[in-house]
N, C-alpha and C positions, 0 to 999 in steps of 0.2 A: 496184885495188878496196880493198885492206886499208888502204892509205895514205889513201884518201879517207874511209873510216869515222874513221880515228884524227884526221884533221884536223878532221871534223865534231864528234867528241867534244870536242876541245879548244876549238873555237869556242863549243860550248855551255856548256862549264865556265867560260870566260872571260866570257861573257855572264851567266852566273848570278853569278859573282863580282862583276861591275860592278854589277849590280843590288842585290846584298846590300850592298856597300859605299857605294851611294849611297842606301840607305834610311835613315830616322831620323825624328825628330819632325817633324811638320808645321810650316809657318811660324807657324800660329796658336798651335800649342802653345809654340814657342820665343818667341814675342811675349808671350805671358801670364807668362813666368818664373815658374812656380809651383813651390814646394817640395813635396816629398812631406808629406802630413800625418800619416803614422803613422811612429813611429820606434821602435826597440827600443833598450833600454840594458842594459848589463852591470852598472851600479851596484846593489848591494846595497840593498834597501829601508831606510828609517831604523829605527833600533833601536826595537823594541817594536810595529812595523807589520807586518801580512801584506797583500801586495798581490794583489787580484783584478783581472785585466785584462778588459775587454770586447773581445773580438776577434772578427770575423766572426759577430756575432750570438749569441756564446757567452761564459759567464763562465769564466775560465781561472785557477786551478782552479775548478771548480764547487762542490766540497764540501771545506769547510775545517775542521779540529779545531784549536782553539788553547787555550792555556793563559794564561788572562787574568792571571797573575801575571807571564808572561814577554813576551807579545805580545797586549796587550789591544785594539789598534786594528786594524781592517780598513779597507783603503782600496781603492774601487773606481776603476778608472782606464778612462775611455772611450778606447780605442785602436783602435776599430772603423775599417776602411778605407772604409766607407760612411757617408754623412752622414746618421745616424740619431740620434734622440733617445730616451733612456731615462729612465724613472723606476724607481728601486729601492725595492721596497716589502717589508717583512718581516712575517712573522706568526710568533708564538709558538704552543706547542703549545695553549696555551689560547685561541687565536684572537685575542689581543690584536695591535695593530700596534705594535711598539716603535720602528720608524723607517721614515721614508719620505724619499727624497731629493728634491731640486729636479730639474728636468729637465737631464739631463746632455747636453751636445753634446761633439762630438769634442774631446779634450784636457782635459775637466773631470774633476774628481775629487770623490769624496765619502767621508767617513770616519765611522766609528761607534767609540766606545769602549765595548767590551763589559764592561770592568770596573764600569761603571755600570749594567748590566743583570743580571737573575737569571741564574744558570747554566742553561743550557737548550739546546735545539736551535732555531735560527731558520732557518725556510724563508723565502727571499727570491726575488725575481724580478723580471722586466721583461717587458713585452709588446712584441712587435714584429708589427704588424698583428693577426692573430688568434692568432698563437703566443706562448706564455708560455715564457720562457727561465728555467729553474729553478736554484736553488743553495741550499745549506745552510751554515750556520756552527754548529758544535757547541762549546759553550763548557764542557760538563760535565767535571768531572774524570774521570780514568781509572777505569774500574769494575773 
């Protein structure tokens, strides 16, 4: 009896292994031969540029403090894994709209040179459906 149980356990284990080894992408996926749309890089950003990635519906990092004499440019990179479009719009504390991007699709970038703007806190965001995704850029000198 004990031997029969071990044979049964071994048979189940072999069957599961065969199923696992035989699984993989469907023929349709293989025929499409698509590459991943989102990649990560370990390259540092260009000198004088701070990168803000848009990933999974969020800005990363969402709150940035910059010294405009060292890193005056902020670049937003649309690296979301979902095909969404973003328009990044900023507001200064006085309510002005200092910048607004074109519609960003996957892989697109948008840059703002903050050395050309007043030193301030800029609240920016993008809307996904009814949700506003917020972020801030603080260009004020250390207090």
